Backbone bond lengths (Angstrom), bond angles and torsions (degrees), N, CA, C in turn:
res aa  C-N    CA-C-N  psi(-1)  N-CA   C-N-CA  omega(-1)  CA-C   N-CA-C  phi
1 X - - - 1.442 - - 1.517 110.85 -
2 X 1.252 118.78 128.20 1.467 123.98 -176.72 1.459 110.91 -70.02
3 X 1.383 117.21 148.30 1.450 124.70 -176.04 1.570 107.19 -74.47
4 X 1.285 115.71 140.76 1.423 123.31 178.61 1.508 110.37 -67.07
5 X 1.315 115.50 137.47 1.486 121.48 179.42 1.599 109.69 -69.50
6 X 1.308 115.92 141.94 1.459 122.45 177.63 1.540 108.35 -58.29
7 X 1.400 112.21 146.81 1.475 116.09 178.13 1.490 110.92 -81.62
8 X 1.316 114.22 129.84 1.461 119.94 176.11 1.559 112.18 -115.28
9 X 1.351 114.26 177.99 1.430 116.36 -178.39 1.555 115.68 -57.50
10 X 1.323 115.88 -41.59 1.548 119.53 175.91 1.539 110.87 -52.21
11 X 1.335 115.76 -41.76 1.439 121.60 179.41 1.517 113.44 -59.26
12 X 1.414 111.53 -42.66 1.473 119.65 -178.77 1.527 110.57 -68.16
13 X 1.364 116.83 -39.62 1.415 119.65 177.32 1.557 110.26 -64.26
14 X 1.317 118.51 -39.87 1.397 121.65 -178.58 1.532 109.07 -69.32
15 X 1.305 118.17 -34.32 1.371 120.97 176.08 1.588 113.17 -63.29
16 X 1.270 116.24 -46.78 1.500 123.80 176.74 1.480 109.10 -59.35
17 X 1.357 120.92 -37.54 1.407 124.87 -172.45 1.599 112.04 -90.55
18 X 1.347 114.21 3.40 1.434 117.73 176.72 1.528 111.88 65.98
19 X 1.352 117.32 38.88 1.470 117.55 -176.41 1.607 109.50 -108.08
20 X 1.258 117.19 10.72 1.453 118.93 -175.41 1.498 109.14 -102.88
21 X 1.413 116.90 155.19 1.436 116.40 176.02 1.569 106.45 -87.33
22 X 1.311 116.97 -179.91 1.435 120.70 -171.30 1.517 111.99 -58.37
23 X 1.353 115.65 -46.13 1.497 118.32 -176.15 1.583 109.87 -65.56
24 X 1.365 114.56 -42.12 1.451 114.35 179.05 1.583 111.68 -65.12
25 X 1.308 113.13 -38.52 1.473 116.06 -179.15 1.499 109.74 -60.12
26 X 1.293 119.38 -44.18 1.477 123.52 -179.47 1.489 111.23 -62.78
27 X 1.397 115.92 -40.71 1.361 122.83 177.42 1.602 112.01 -55.20
28 X 1.342 111.58 -49.99 1.466 116.55 178.26 1.502 113.21 -62.82
29 X 1.322 114.33 -43.67 1.458 118.82 179.19 1.509 112.08 -59.11
30 X 1.370 118.14 -38.23 1.435 121.78 174.92 1.528 112.25 -59.50
31 X 1.366 112.70 -42.49 1.440 119.17 176.97 1.524 114.41 -63.57
32 X 1.316 114.22 -42.57 1.523 118.47 178.83 1.502 111.20 -63.78
33 X 1.346 118.28 -32.46 1.428 119.12 178.92 1.469 113.49 -66.63
34 X 1.350 117.66 -22.56 1.434 125.51 -176.65 1.496 113.59 -102.15
35 X 1.363 118.05 -11.62 1.451 121.62 -172.45 1.588 107.52 -130.35
36 X 1.331 114.93 93.32 1.546 116.47 -177.72 1.484 113.65 -61.84
37 X 1.311 119.18 -29.64 1.465 119.82 -178.70 1.512 110.62 -71.62
38 X 1.370 116.93 -40.97 1.467 116.89 174.28 1.445 114.69 -66.84
39 X 1.387 117.43 -33.33 1.453 120.37 175.42 1.539 109.65 -62.79
40 X 1.293 115.89 -40.31 1.495 119.19 -176.57 1.494 110.01 -64.70
41 X 1.383 114.94 -44.30 1.542 117.47 176.49 1.502 111.42 -59.27
42 X 1.355 119.34 -43.26 1.421 120.84 -176.96 1.543 108.54 -65.30
43 X 1.306 116.75 -40.48 1.488 118.21 177.67 1.536 113.43 -63.83
44 X 1.361 115.14 -35.71 1.449 117.85 176.63 1.513 111.68 -67.52
45 X 1.371 117.08 -42.00 1.442 119.00 179.57 1.541 113.15 -66.37
46 X 1.311 114.58 -37.46 1.400 118.29 173.46 1.525 115.47 -58.87
47 X 1.369 112.97 -44.71 1.413 119.37 176.47 1.543 113.25 -62.60
48 X 1.320 115.57 -37.20 1.492 120.81 177.37 1.488 111.51 -67.60
49 X 1.331 117.71 -40.42 1.430 122.31 175.47 1.530 111.92 -56.62
50 X 1.349 113.76 -45.85 1.474 120.42 179.22 1.501 112.33 -62.03
51 X 1.390 116.76 -38.72 1.415 124.11 177.86 1.495 109.89 -61.51
52 X 1.343 117.78 -48.05 1.421 124.99 -176.17 1.553 109.11 -66.64
53 X 1.347 115.16 -38.38 1.523 120.34 179.17 1.574 105.45 -61.51
54 X 1.319 117.03 -44.35 1.473 118.09 -179.19 1.503 111.91 -64.87
55 X 1.374 117.43 -38.98 1.422 123.14 -173.79 1.484 111.10 -64.28
56 X 1.347 116.47 -40.23 1.440 121.05 -176.01 1.523 115.73 -97.09
57 X 1.402 114.56 2.95 1.463 115.73 -177.11 1.492 111.17 -65.59
58 X 1.341 117.55 -31.25 1.440 119.92 -179.68 1.518 114.81 -64.35
59 X 1.346 116.84 -18.99 1.453 117.68 -179.96 1.568 113.29 -89.23
60 X 1.332 115.45 -11.83 1.425 117.95 -178.80 1.535 110.59 -74.53
61 X 1.318 114.40 151.00 1.460 120.93 -179.59 1.484 110.20 -92.15
62 X 1.354 120.19 112.92 1.408 120.09 177.83 1.495 111.82 -72.58
63 X 1.313 113.32 152.37 1.505 117.78 -177.92 1.485 108.71 -154.05
64 X 1.298 121.77 148.88 1.492 126.29 176.27 1.518 108.92 -59.92
65 X 1.290 117.34 142.37 1.445 123.01 -175.68 1.629 110.58 -59.93
66 X 1.324 115.25 -24.77 1.509 115.50 -178.16 1.447 114.25 -99.38
67 X 1.421 113.77 16.31 1.523 117.60 175.03 1.478 110.95 -103.02
68 X 1.265 119.47 133.13 1.478 121.68 -179.09 1.526 106.35 -73.39
69 X 1.396 112.86 144.70 1.454 119.69 179.29 1.505 109.81 -63.99
70 X 1.332 120.40 -41.19 1.456 122.15 179.05 1.485 105.30 -123.85
71 X 1.323 119.69 111.21 1.458 119.64 179.24 1.497 113.95 -105.28
72 X 1.370 115.28 -10.69 1.470 117.37 177.00 1.528 109.06 -156.79
73 X 1.276 119.81 166.42 1.518 122.31 177.25 1.577 108.82 -52.45
74 X 1.301 117.97 -41.84 1.483 119.68 -176.36 1.524 111.18 -65.30
75 X 1.381 112.28 -35.87 1.478 114.73 178.79 1.485 117.04 -68.80
76 X 1.336 114.42 -10.27 1.480 119.39 -175.80 1.543 110.09 -90.20
77 X 1.366 116.99 14.05 1.439 118.30 -176.85 1.507 112.91 -88.55
78 X 1.333 115.52 -139.18 1.438 120.64 -172.42 1.459 117.03 -56.42
79 X 1.383 116.29 -36.29 1.522 119.78 -178.00 1.481 111.28 -63.17
80 X 1.409 116.16 -52.77 1.426 115.57 -176.58 1.557 112.84 -68.65
81 X 1.336 115.38 -32.49 1.483 113.95 176.82 1.507 110.02 -68.13
82 X 1.319 118.04 -33.56 1.431 119.97 -179.78 1.508 109.37 -66.21
83 X 1.337 118.30 -37.36 1.459 125.08 177.38 1.596 108.68 -62.13
84 X 1.354 116.07 -42.82 1.423 119.88 178.73 1.495 111.68 -66.46
85 X 1.310 116.69 -39.10 1.481 120.88 178.96 1.515 109.72 -64.04
86 X 1.327 116.52 -41.56 1.430 119.21 179.43 1.531 112.60 -65.23
87 X 1.344 114.79 -41.91 1.454 117.66 175.08 1.512 112.88 -60.20
88 X 1.343 111.92 -41.02 1.509 117.10 -176.23 1.545 106.66 -67.46
89 X 1.355 120.49 -36.97 1.415 120.74 179.75 1.499 111.95 -59.56
90 X 1.256 117.90 -28.41 1.514 123.86 -178.55 1.575 107.06 -72.70
91 X 1.292 116.28 -35.47 1.488 113.37 -167.19 1.551 117.28 -131.43
92 X 1.385 117.51 2.66 1.432 117.05 -171.94 1.499 116.00 -96.72
93 X 1.362 117.82 4.17 1.430 119.11 175.43 1.485 114.48 -149.23
94 X 1.349 118.30 160.21 1.445 123.57 174.76 1.511 106.66 -124.88
95 X 1.288 117.43 141.41 1.415 121.52 -177.65 1.551 111.75 -67.60
96 X 1.338 121.35 133.88 1.413 122.81 175.82 1.532 109.30 -73.55
97 X 1.323 116.72 132.54 1.493 120.75 -173.43 1.527 109.46 -90.63
98 X 1.313 123.71 -14.02 1.410 123.44 -175.60 1.449 110.66 -120.25
99 X 1.361 117.58 144.59 1.431 120.67 -178.81 1.525 108.25 -63.03
100 X 1.371 113.15 136.02 1.471 115.87 179.54 1.531 114.21 85.10
101 X 1.338 114.97 -4.36 1.469 117.77 177.77 1.506 110.71 -90.91
102 X 1.351 113.97 117.21 1.458 122.12 178.00 1.545 109.69 -91.47
103 X 1.285 112.75 125.37 1.502 118.64 -170.49 1.608 104.96 -68.83
104 X 1.250 117.81 128.94 1.528 122.54 177.60 1.499 107.59 -67.58
105 X 1.329 118.07 155.38 1.509 122.32 172.90 1.435 111.96 -61.60
106 X 1.331 118.81 139.16 1.484 122.99 -179.26 1.551 110.38 -85.89
107 X 1.280 118.11 -20.25 1.451 121.19 172.27 1.522 109.24 -125.82
108 X 1.264 116.53 142.48 1.458 121.68 -176.10 1.523 110.32 -65.80
109 X 1.286 116.01 139.42 1.518 122.04 177.35 1.492 107.93 -134.37
110 X 1.406 120.26 152.49 1.386 118.54 171.83 1.526 117.88 -47.11
111 X 1.242 119.78 146.78 1.519 123.68 -173.46 1.533 108.51 -49.88
112 X 1.376 120.04 -48.66 1.390 120.41 -169.53 1.557 108.64 -66.59
113 X 1.343 121.27 -24.27 1.453 123.45 178.22 1.477 110.04 -75.55
114 X 1.322 114.91 -40.52 1.515 118.82 178.92 1.523 109.09 -63.98
115 X 1.300 118.26 -44.37 1.382 123.31 -177.06 1.518 110.64 -61.31
116 X 1.363 115.01 -47.70 1.504 119.63 179.18 1.526 110.69 -59.53
117 X 1.338 116.13 -44.70 1.433 123.09 179.94 1.495 110.51 -61.43
118 X 1.273 117.30 -48.52 1.508 119.95 -175.63 1.488 113.95 -70.37
119 X 1.380 116.42 -18.45 1.479 120.95 -179.43 1.563 106.93 -78.47
120 X 1.303 119.79 -31.06 1.416 124.82 -172.31 1.567 114.72 -54.78
121 X 1.408 118.35 -48.35 1.446 116.75 -179.26 1.516 113.65 -68.66
122 X 1.329 118.04 -28.28 1.461 118.86 174.78 1.505 111.75 -67.04
123 X 1.294 116.60 -47.06 1.454 121.73 177.46 1.527 111.79 -60.30
124 X 1.318 120.10 -38.53 1.415 123.83 -178.78 1.527 108.62 -71.17
125 X 1.335 117.96 -37.38 1.484 121.52 -178.87 1.493 108.32 -68.57
126 X 1.375 116.23 -42.13 1.523 119.61 -179.39 1.545 108.75 -62.22
127 X 1.303 116.43 -45.02 1.503 120.00 -178.82 1.586 108.94 -60.21
128 X 1.297 114.17 -41.31 1.445 119.75 -176.43 1.565 108.51 -62.43
129 X 1.369 112.14 -49.86 1.463 117.99 -174.09 1.559 110.24 -63.57
130 X 1.326 115.29 -37.26 1.496 119.97 179.24 1.500 113.05 -66.95
131 X 1.297 116.34 -49.27 1.453 121.98 -165.22 1.500 116.81 -99.84
132 X 1.312 118.19 -29.43 1.470 123.03 -177.26 1.499 112.13 -65.52
133 X 1.366 119.86 -23.37 1.399 121.42 -178.56 1.484 112.34 -95.17
134 X 1.377 116.74 -2.41 1.493 119.00 177.76 1.488 109.90 -69.91
135 X 1.373 116.56 139.82 1.408 119.82 178.99 1.545 112.28 -95.36
136 X 1.359 115.29 -48.62 1.458 119.72 -175.70 1.499 114.77 -90.80
137 X 1.373 116.65 -31.48 1.475 122.36 -171.91 1.560 111.38 -128.47
138 X 1.273 117.38 53.42 1.483 116.70 -179.23 1.521 113.35 -73.71
139 X 1.368 117.11 -23.33 1.422 120.68 -177.67 1.540 107.03 -141.44
140 X 1.361 114.60 165.09 1.462 119.51 176.70 1.516 113.09 -86.60
141 X 1.348 117.07 -36.70 1.468 124.17 -179.86 1.557 107.65 -125.43
142 X 1.297 112.38 125.00 1.510 117.79 -175.29 1.517 113.02 -86.29
143 X 1.256 114.59 174.24 1.492 117.94 -171.18 1.504 113.70 -68.18
144 X 1.338 118.53 -22.48 1.533 118.25 176.57 1.471 112.60 -66.10
145 X 1.328 119.75 -10.26 1.511 125.13 176.52 1.462 109.62 -117.95
146 X 1.299 118.37 43.43 1.496 121.34 -175.12 1.541 111.65 -61.21
147 X 1.322 117.14 -40.08 1.516 120.61 -179.36 1.469 109.49 -62.89
148 X 1.294 118.36 -45.74 1.472 124.07 178.59 1.578 110.00 -63.10
149 X 1.311 116.07 -42.62 1.460 122.04 178.67 1.520 111.27 -56.89
150 X 1.373 116.15 -49.99 1.459 119.36 -178.03 1.486 110.41 -65.25
151 X 1.320 118.43 -43.36 1.553 119.94 -179.48 1.510 111.57 -64.54
152 X 1.343 115.89 -42.61 1.492 121.20 -179.57 1.529 114.78 -63.62
153 X 1.343 112.50 -48.71 1.449 116.29 179.31 1.545 112.11 -70.84
154 X 1.305 114.93 -39.11 1.491 118.68 178.32 1.509 110.99 -59.85
155 X 1.336 116.93 -38.16 1.457 118.44 -179.59 1.573 110.08 -69.73
156 X 1.315 116.92 -39.16 1.416 119.70 -177.38 1.586 111.30 -69.65
157 X 1.291 114.10 -30.85 1.501 120.47 -179.98 1.537 111.66 -95.96
158 X 1.342 116.56 0.33 1.492 118.06 -178.09 1.527 114.19 58.03
159 X 1.382 111.31 42.13 1.458 118.23 175.02 1.533 106.34 -123.01
160 X 1.297 119.81 92.10 1.444 124.94 -169.63 1.551 112.57 -63.23
161 X 1.305 117.02 -29.44 1.515 120.61 -178.71 1.555 111.07 -105.47
162 X 1.298 119.28 25.15 1.499 120.04 178.15 1.489 109.74 -60.89
163 X 1.295 112.55 133.03 1.519 119.72 178.08 1.527 105.74 -120.50
164 X 1.300 116.27 152.50 1.385 121.26 171.97 1.490 111.32 -88.22
165 X 1.312 122.08 114.38 1.441 121.30 -176.70 1.423 117.67 -55.85
166 X 1.317 122.71 135.12 1.475 124.23 173.63 1.540 110.26 -91.45
167 X 1.283 116.36 123.01 1.463 121.85 -178.90 1.534 112.27 -114.12
168 X 1.317 118.07 19.12 1.422 122.70 -179.72 1.541 113.45 -60.23
169 X 1.316 115.86 -35.95 1.459 119.93 179.94 1.514 112.58 -63.29
170 X 1.365 115.89 -18.21 1.479 120.24 179.22 1.524 112.54 -105.07
171 X 1.387 113.36 3.72 1.437 120.51 175.84 1.537 115.35 91.14
172 X 1.299 115.87 14.26 1.504 120.27 177.88 1.500 111.00 -115.81
173 X 1.362 117.22 128.55 1.473 122.41 178.13 1.520 105.82 -101.25
174 X 1.412 113.34 153.51 1.449 120.52 174.29 1.445 112.03 -65.21
175 X 1.291 118.90 132.23 1.530 125.05 165.62 1.496 108.20 -88.49
176 X 1.343 116.24 -47.53 1.471 119.51 -177.81 1.532 108.14 153.82
177 X 1.300 118.26 -156.59 1.430 120.15 -176.45 1.517 112.95 -157.53
178 X 1.290 117.99 174.40 1.436 123.67 178.04 1.489 113.13 -152.28
179 X 1.392 116.44 161.89 1.411 119.79 171.85 1.550 108.18 -92.97
180 X 1.304 114.28 140.46 1.445 117.22 178.04 1.489 108.76 -155.72
181 X 1.380 121.24 159.17 1.490 119.71 -179.13 1.521 111.56 -74.52
182 X 1.343 115.17 139.87 1.451 125.19 171.38 1.491 111.02 -130.62
183 X 1.253 117.20 110.93 1.559 119.64 -177.38 1.514 108.89 58.99
184 X 1.383 116.68 42.06 1.450 124.20 176.61 1.480 112.01 63.45
185 X 1.311 118.81 25.66 1.492 120.32 175.24 1.514 105.75 -139.25
186 X 1.380 116.11 165.03 1.485 118.85 -178.31 1.505 109.45 -61.63
187 X 1.337 117.04 133.41 1.381 126.06 177.08 1.474 113.67 -130.12
188 X 1.339 118.51 164.43 1.472 119.58 177.62 1.499 111.14 -119.86
189 X 1.314 114.03 146.54 1.499 120.86 175.00 1.503 108.62 -129.41
190 X 1.355 115.65 126.91 1.481 122.05 175.17 1.559 103.65 -109.12
191 X 1.340 115.97 144.99 1.405 121.69 -179.92 1.598 107.87 -123.67
192 X 1.315 112.82 141.66 1.433 119.28 -178.18 1.549 109.47 -134.04
193 X 1.308 117.96 153.47 1.481 121.12 -178.18 1.567 110.84 -140.57
194 X 1.256 118.90 142.96 1.464 120.17 179.12 1.507 106.74 -101.87
195 X 1.313 118.36 -178.19 1.461 124.29 -174.63 1.498 112.87 -64.53
196 X 1.309 112.48 -29.94 1.508 115.05 177.91 1.573 114.64 -81.00
197 X 1.318 115.35 -1.30 1.480 119.23 179.12 1.487 114.67 90.76
198 X 1.393 114.86 3.49 1.466 117.11 -179.16 1.547 109.40 -79.52
199 X 1.297 117.81 131.44 1.463 125.53 -175.07 1.504 113.76 -107.56
200 X 1.377 116.58 145.11 1.395 126.28 170.06 1.462 107.81 -126.87
201 X 1.420 115.47 156.65 1.477 121.21 176.56 1.448 108.34 -126.94
202 X 1.321 116.24 146.26 1.447 124.52 176.59 1.531 109.27 -118.92
203 X 1.313 118.76 115.30 1.422 122.38 -174.72 1.542 107.92 -104.79
204 X 1.361 113.85 139.55 1.498 120.08 174.67 1.574 107.37 -128.89
205 X 1.278 114.23 131.21 1.482 119.51 179.93 1.536 110.00 -137.76
206 X 1.312 116.36 153.87 1.421 123.37 176.45 1.475 109.40 -114.30
207 X 1.392 118.31 136.05 1.406 121.84 174.74 1.537 107.94 -151.64
208 X 1.319 119.92 115.26 1.411 123.68 -172.72 1.537 110.71 -65.53
209 X 1.330 118.82 -18.68 1.449 117.84 -178.60 1.520 112.90 -77.26
210 X 1.352 117.56 -15.87 1.470 121.65 -175.97 1.510 110.09 -78.95
211 X 1.316 118.50 127.20 1.425 121.32 176.15 1.574 106.44 -143.87
212 X 1.326 116.82 12.11 1.414 116.61 176.98 1.586 111.26 -86.88
213 X 1.308 111.52 159.58 1.456 118.11 174.99 1.611 105.97 -118.30
214 X 1.288 114.15 109.16 1.486 113.71 -172.88 1.548 106.57 -156.15
215 X 1.411 112.24 149.54 1.453 118.86 179.15 1.563 102.92 -130.12
216 X 1.260 114.91 138.42 1.467 116.24 -176.37 1.575 110.16 -153.14
217 X 1.358 115.22 158.29 1.459 122.05 171.10 1.552 108.42 -105.97
218 X 1.275 113.92 146.51 1.561 115.15 166.65 1.505 105.04 -136.00
219 X 1.292 115.38 147.13 1.498 123.34 177.74 1.464 112.29 -138.98
220 X 1.371 113.31 135.34 1.477 117.13 179.19 1.601 106.25 -155.37
221 X 1.311 113.81 121.42 1.434 120.66 175.32 1.456 113.21 57.21
222 X 1.326 119.05 36.27 1.415 123.60 179.38 1.453 117.65 85.77
223 X 1.333 117.65 -4.31 1.426 122.30 -175.38 1.575 104.04 -99.06
224 X 1.376 117.71 121.43 1.478 121.47 -176.29 1.549 107.13 -100.34
225 X 1.314 118.78 143.83 1.461 123.39 176.16 1.535 104.96 -135.39
226 X 1.342 117.28 131.55 1.480 124.07 172.15 1.617 103.36 -112.41
227 X 1.256 117.04 121.74 1.470 114.03 -176.46 1.522 110.37 -137.48
228 X 1.291 118.06 157.14 1.436 122.13 -178.01 1.577 111.58 -155.18
229 X 1.290 114.41 160.62 1.536 121.62 175.57 1.461 108.66 -113.73
230 X 1.275 116.43 134.28 1.537 121.74 173.27 1.524 102.65 -131.29
231 X 1.350 115.42 105.71 1.453 121.08 -176.10 1.449 109.11 59.52
232 X 1.370 115.57 -128.79 1.491 115.29 -176.78 1.578 111.24 -99.96
233 X 1.301 115.85 24.68 1.481 119.12 175.66 1.566 106.11 -116.00
234 X 1.355 113.17 142.54 1.433 119.78 177.06 1.582 108.81 -117.17
235 X 1.271 118.57 144.04 1.494 122.49 -178.86 1.485 106.71 -131.63
236 X 1.327 114.11 148.66 1.500 119.24 178.89 1.520 106.37 -151.79
237 X 1.320 114.21 130.49 1.513 122.43 176.63 1.500 105.26 -114.16
238 X 1.413 116.81 123.61 1.474 122.98 -172.34 1.484 108.75 -129.17
239 X 1.329 115.73 141.25 1.397 118.84 172.86 1.544 112.21 -174.11
240 X 1.348 115.86 164.30 1.434 122.00 172.91 1.470 111.45 -90.78
241 X 1.359 114.00 60.16 1.491 119.83 -178.53 1.516 110.11 -134.41
242 X 1.317 117.98 -179.57 1.453 122.02 -175.59 1.550 106.23 -70.93
243 X 1.296 114.44 157.61 1.495 119.97 174.04 1.535 111.44 -65.79
244 X 1.303 119.24 -33.59 1.409 121.62 178.64 1.555 112.59 -60.16
245 X 1.329 114.29 -45.90 1.476 116.68 179.41 1.499 111.71 -74.67
246 X 1.360 117.28 -32.86 1.432 119.11 177.62 1.547 112.20 -66.53
247 X 1.317 117.12 -36.92 1.393 120.90 172.40 1.551 117.39 -65.00
248 X 1.350 111.47 -33.51 1.525 115.85 174.19 1.468 108.35 -63.29
249 X 1.413 118.72 -45.85 1.349 122.86 -177.55 1.554 112.20 -63.63
250 X 1.337 114.17 -39.81 1.390 116.66 -179.24 1.554 112.65 -70.49
251 X 1.267 115.66 -33.21 1.496 120.45 173.19 1.476 111.06 -60.27
252 X 1.348 117.57 -46.77 1.458 122.35 -179.73 1.509 109.74 -65.84
253 X 1.296 120.66 -41.13 1.455 121.50 -179.12 1.561 109.49 -64.79
254 X 1.324 113.11 -44.89 1.541 120.67 178.99 1.481 108.07 -55.06
255 X 1.286 117.21 -44.94 1.490 119.49 -179.23 1.531 115.06 -65.40
256 X 1.333 117.60 -34.10 1.416 120.52 -174.29 1.477 113.41 -94.18
257 X 1.355 122.51 -25.79 1.427 124.50 -177.88 1.586 108.53 -65.18
258 X 1.379 118.30 149.89 1.438 117.56 173.44 1.499 117.64 -70.37
259 X 1.309 116.75 157.34 1.470 120.50 -174.24 1.541 108.48 -103.79
């Protein structure tokens, strides 16, 4: 009989996400019983998942238990996809506990999808670092031309109903936006600022290879990014702010962006 492989972090993530078969699950549980530190990590991740599930529960579409999720081709449009996205938000990612630790995908995806997804937070962070510190020219089009900004960037990204999210309820006003490359294609960046002068950026990019539904956090050198894929559009919210506030901003953007 071959020796069982040692338990690593990917195995612990898979255990938390319910992706293991019965034998694998028992193997991990035996390991947790002997490793208090691993058991603590798993408990933390489970608590974080529960918190995320609660945070996004308000975006899910409630339905009677005897009603089919998709009852006709028309019902399979934005509403049902939005329900799937909300459900995915509750269970498709675990927060990274260490700075610079990018959370691995919880469900396997083709390599090109994973590569495109993993490139998004780095591009968002680079854009934030370059433009958020600019004083005179942080954006190309300022907030007083918001209608033009939405139409211009929507045309370049082929998103006819693109809207500039309003974050005033969270204390951030629109500074403006600009066109910039995302995954070697036209992308949009919106910038916001609060009364203390703290800025956040919202990145939108299009990539036809993306078909995953995933929500993740990334952290590097104090810069936090919350990013997700919805169909062939990728979104990333970046700032030097707490994860709690960043998640509030991401939830508001998610609610307002077109599906």
